[in-house]
C-alpha positions, 0 to 999 in steps of 0.5 A, a space after each residue: 322691768 318684767 315681774 315674773 311670778 308663779 300663779 295658782 289656779 284651782 278650777 277651770 273657771 280660774 284658768 279661764 279668767 287667767 287666759 282672759 287676762 292674757 287675751 288668748 284667742 277664743 278658739 284656744 280655750 277648749 284646748 287650754 282650759 282642760 290642761 290648766 287644772 291639775 288634780 290628785 285622785 285616790 282610788 281605794 282598794 283596787 285589784 292590782 291587775 286593774 290598778 296596773 292598767 290604770 297606771 299604764 293608761 295614765 302614763 301613756 297620756 302624760 300623767 302619772 299614777 302611783 301604786 303599791 310596790 307589791 302591785 307589780 306582782 298582780 295579786 291582792 289590792 292596792 290604793 292608786 294615786 292618780 295625778 294629771 290634768 283634766 284633759 289627761 283624765 278625760 283621755 283616761 276615762 275614754 280608755 277605761 270605758 273599754 277595759 274589763 275588770 270593772 274599769 268601766 264603772 271606775 271610769 264613770 266614778 272618776 268622770 262624776 268626781 271631776 264634774 263635781 269638783 268644778 264650781 256649780 250652781 245647785 238649788 235645793 227646794 225647801 218645804 213651804 215654797 222656800 229654796 236655797 241657791 248654792 254656788 254664789 255665796 255662803 249661807 249662815 245658819 244661826 243656832 237657836 238652842 232651846 235646851 238648858 244644857 247645851 255646851 255653849 249657850 244652854 239655858 239662855 233661850 228656853 223661854 218662848 219670848 227669849 227664843 223668838 227675840 234671839 231668832 229675829 236678832 240673828 236674822 237681823 245680823 245676817 242669818 239666812 237659816 235658823 236652826 232650832 234644837 230642843 235636845 242637846 247633842 254635846 258629849 255625855 249629854 242625856 238626851 231628853 224624851 221625845 215629848 219634851 223635845 217636841 214641847 220645846 221646839 214646836 211652839 217656836 216653830 209655829 211662831 217663827 213660821 210667820 216670820 220671813 226666815 228659813 227654819 231648820 229643825 235639829 232633830 233625829 226623831 220622826 215625830 218631832 220632824 213631822 210635827 215641825 215640818 207640818 207647822 212651817 219648818 223648811 228642812 231637817 238637820 239630822 245628826 244621826 245619819 237617819 239611823 237613830 229613828 227609822 221612822 224619820 226617813 218615811 216622814 221626810 219622803 212623804 213631805 219631800 223635806 230636805 235633810 242634812 246628813 251628818 257623819 257621826 261615827 258615835 252612832 254609826 259604829 262606836 269605837 271603830 278606828 279610822 283606817 283612812 280618815 277622809 276616805 272613810 268619812 266620804 264612804 260612809 256619807 256616800 252610803 247614807 246618800 245612796 240609802 236616802 235616795 233609795 228610800 225615795 227622797 230626791 238626791 237634790 234634797 240632800 245636804 252633807 255635813 262631815 260632822 266636826 267634833 262627832 267621834 273625831 279627835 282634835 287632830 282629825 277635825 283639823 285634818 278634816 277642815 284642811 281636806 274639806 274640798 275633797 267632799 265636793 266630790 260627793 256632789 252635794 252642798 256642804 254644811 260645817 258646824 265648827 262654832 265654839 267646839 271642843 277641838 278649837 278649845 283643845 287646839 288653842 287651850 281656851 274655854 268655850 267663851 274664848 273660842 270666837 277667833 278660833 271658830 272664825 278661822 275655821 269658818 274662813 278656811 271652810 268657805 275657801 275649801 267649799 263649805 256652802 253653809 256655816 252653822 254658828 252661834 256668833 252670827 254677826 261676826 260670822 256673817 262678816 267673815 263669810 262675806 269677806 271670804 266669799 269676796 276673796 274666793 270669788 275674785 278672778 284676775 
């Protein structure tokens, strides 16, 4: 008896595996694979004349494109929702490159987005000879807070010996990276002075630099970043979008140090409402990426973080996780930091010490949707969830 069933394929790699399973002729792959993945692509604020050209061209290729009902009159601007297979997009790109109204540039942007959506290996070279090879598994970043007032574990690791023991414990539990922070960034926290942050972080970095682990420093200050990188840290995790200390960028460029650029509207534009949550965050991250590259840091040194919990409501954080795969279009490794955060507590109505299960659920969803690094307090549990989720994500059949 035949058991017919639907299957869901999310990438050209998965389409190829499905064709392998059937035993398709080798010559058919080039034709079938691009037809096997269907993508929805949203273009923002396009001139109506250009939008109508895109719609007509996509319809002629067998795809679809939706525009505002007012766009037919040719005045003003509209968003465009394009729907089609990779093959149809390729045909569209070819035609748009011949069109006026800035559509040649739009074609290049669409081409780049499609390229970035497919799974790809990316290597980030760190300072002091270390590197991270993305694309094969999820990396675990263990949180080492050296502060007395962090929202979850403040005061537990303020002594040097305590901090060193916890870092080594996290490494044994599966942490690939230790993220060392000396200034609490919880809501309403009073940020400590630069010298106090340096006094907390630098001795730990100096000691751990002799251990076999990758060290990240969670700071927005140039002096702290420079001192820690010189002492043996491998990368900088920056919550301020490089806006809180203008000296940070030159320090990173001089040392060719990788940086995590986190979206943080608390510091970018306080109080400004989102018009389109995902599109706005992507746009602001894209601006940060371009500014960073323009300042002299190589593009391959950049990791992005959509900034869970920073200037976003619980509902916005949940939607961000649901749509996380969209951020792959920026072509950078993605870090998420959901561990024990307030939006989990608000969603489940639990206090900070009861947020483990919620944190792990967010991590699993994040990995399935494209997260490359997960920043966590509970390393042992997160490591197991990541390994299991990776195994499922990478299974083809």
